[in-house]
N, C-alpha and C positions, 0 to 999 in steps of 0.2 A: 427696569431702571438702568440707565446707561452706566452709572457709577459702579454698579455690581458687575456689569459685563466687562468693564475695563479692569476691575480688580481681579476677575477670574482669568483675565489675559496677563496678569502680572503687572499691571500699571497701577501704581499707588495714586489714590484720589484724595481730595479734601474738599470741604464745603466752604462756600463763600456766602456772604449775606445776599439776600434776595435783591435782584436789580443792581448788583454791585460787584466790584473786584476785591472788596475788602473781606478778610477772613471773618468767619463767624465770631462773635464775642466769646472770649475764653479759649480760642484756638490760635495756633501760630501759623496758619496758612499751610504752605507746602511742607514745612518742617514737621507737621503733624500728619502728612499724607499716609494712608494706610491701604492695605489690601484685605484686611480682616472684615469679613462679611458683617458680623454683628456690630462692629464699630461704625461701619458705613451706614448700616440700617438705622442705628441710633441717631446719627447726625441728621439724616434726611427725613426721618419720622418726626424729629423735633422741629425741623424747619423744612416743610415739604416743598417750598418754592425756592429753596437755596440754590444758588448758582454752583457750578462744578468746575473744579480745577484739577489738573493732573501734575504729578511730579515727573519731570523729564529725565533727569540725569540717571536716576536709579533704573529706569527702563531702557537706557541707552537710546534715547530719542532726542531729536532736536526739531525746532520749528523755525522755518523761514517766514518772517512776518513782513508782508508787503503792504505798505501804507499807501492809502489813496485819498488823503486829505491834507490840507495845508499847501505850502509852497512846492513841495517836492512830491512827484508822482512815482511811487515805486514800481508801477507797472511799466512806465517808460524805461526805467532803469533795467527792468527785467528784459524788455525787448532788446536793449543795447547789449546786455550780457549774452543773450541768445545769439546775436549777430557776431559776437566775438568768440563763439564756440563754447559758451558757458550756459547751456540751457538747464532749466529746472525741469525734471521729469513731470509731465502733466498727468501721468497715470498713477501717481501716488495719492494718498488720502489728503484732501484739501478741504478746509472750512472757510466759509465767508464770515467775516466779522461784522458786528453791528455798525461799524463805521465804513462799511463797503470795502474793507481790506481783505486780504487773503492770508491764510495760514497754511503753508506747505509742511506736512509732517514727514520726517525721514528717520530711519533707524540707522544706528552706527554699527559697524561690524565688530568694533571693540569699544570699551569704555574709555573716553578721552576726558582729560581734565581741562575743561574749557568754561570760561565765564561767558555770560550772555554778551553779545556784541551789538550795541546800539550804533546804527549808522555804518555797518560794514560796507554798505554801498548807499548812495543817496536814496532815502525812502525805504531801505531794507534793513531790518534787524534780524539777528539770529538768537533765538531763545534757547537756552540750554538747561534751565533750572525748573521752570514751571510755566504753565499757560492755562488760560481759561478756555473751556471747550463747550461744544454743544451738549445739551440744549439750553445753555445759560442765556439769559436775556439782560440786556442793558438798555434802559430808557425805551422800552417797548420794542426794541429790535433784537433779534436772536442770532446766536451763532448757529450756522447750519452747514451740513456736509454738502459739498458740490456733487460728489458721487458717493453715496453712503457705502456702496459695496467695494470701493477701491481699498486695497491693502496698502499699508505703509511700506514704501520701498526704501532701499538703501540709499543713503546720501551720496550724491555724485562726488567723485574724488576731487574735482576742482574746488568744490565748496570746502572740503576738509583742508585742502592746501591753503586756501585763502584765510581760513580760521586759524590755522597754525603755520604762519609764514616762516618762522624760525626753524621749523623742522624740515622744511623742504630745501633749505639753502645747501648747495654743494660746496665743499671746500675747494679752494683754488688749487690747480695742479702745482706740484712741488716745484717744477721747472717751468713756470709760465714764461711765455715769450716776453722779452723786454721791448716794449714799444713806446713811442713818444706819447706822452699823456696829453690828450686833447681837452678842450673846454668840457665836453660831455664826460670825459673820464674823471675830471676834477669834481664835476657835479655828482657823479656816481659815488666817488669817495665820500663826499659830504653826506650822501644818502645813508651810508652805513656807519659813518663816524659817530653820529649822535652828538649829544651835548650834555651839560650839567643840568641839574634840576631847576636852577634859577633862570635859565635862558631857553627853556623848551619852546615857549610860544614864539619867540622871535626866530629861533632856529627853524621851526616848521613853516613859518611864514615865508622866510627867505628861500627855503628849499622848494616850496610850492611855486614861488615865482620863477625859480630856475627851471623847474619841470615844465611849466607851461610855456617858457620861452623856447623849449625844444620843438614846439609845434604839436606835441602829443594831444590826444583828446582829453576832455575833462575826466572821464572815467579812469583812464590810465593814470593820470596824475593823482586822482583820489586814492587809488589802490596803492600807489607808491608812497603817498603821504601816510596812509595807515600803516604800511610796512615800516617806514621810518619811525613812526610813533611807537610801534610795538617794541622797538629796540631800545627806546629810552628807559631809564631807570630813575623814578617810575614813569610809565607812560602817562600822557595827558588823558583825562576822561574823553570818551568819544564825543561828548557834546561840545567840548572846546575845540576838538579837531574839526568837527563839522562847522563851527562858527568861523574858524580860520579859512576853511575851504570856501564857504559861501561868501565871505568878505572879499577874498582875492578874486574869485570868479566874477563878482559884480564889477570889478575894476577892469577886467580884460575884455 
């Protein structure tokens, strides 16, 4: 049983209803995840066809979720990231999802306090709390390992940097050169200045327009938009940021 194998490796698991991502009745999903063998046996003996989930944060794991349905193709985003020197290691453990997506599993060298990021890039989410894993089945299609013998490798540093943008910002030199502020300079000031809670949407919309007028590609503008949103207090939900991005991109 894979649930027991994972538990022996120190990865806490939890049961889901058969053919579903919903926790079994009477359980709290990943919050009840356990490594205790008897507890796990009890769950899966009670519901032999239960789906399987794992808790990621306690095991210092993250999953890069590549979506391949709907309007945005995460694999195309993946190709563009690779061209920009941000490849995802293909030798890590990867699962194919029932919707023909991909889950790249990575381990962290240290435990980081990160929330899951929906839309970190177009068609790409990063899961940090829990995930459904093989041999779970949804609507007759199963989660399956691409290369079952692959070990989970360490997350690439560029991915950690993009997940924690505020931690990689360097302070400006104490005696920075005084130069004439250009239009681009004012735009960069806007990028880090932020705005109040009531005007976050209009601020990000305006900022994205300025970014795109520099002639940068969409991926660059999207990353900078996400960075600007991270600095807001509180940030807009990722779904709203994605809506802004898609709305402005359609006009350009």
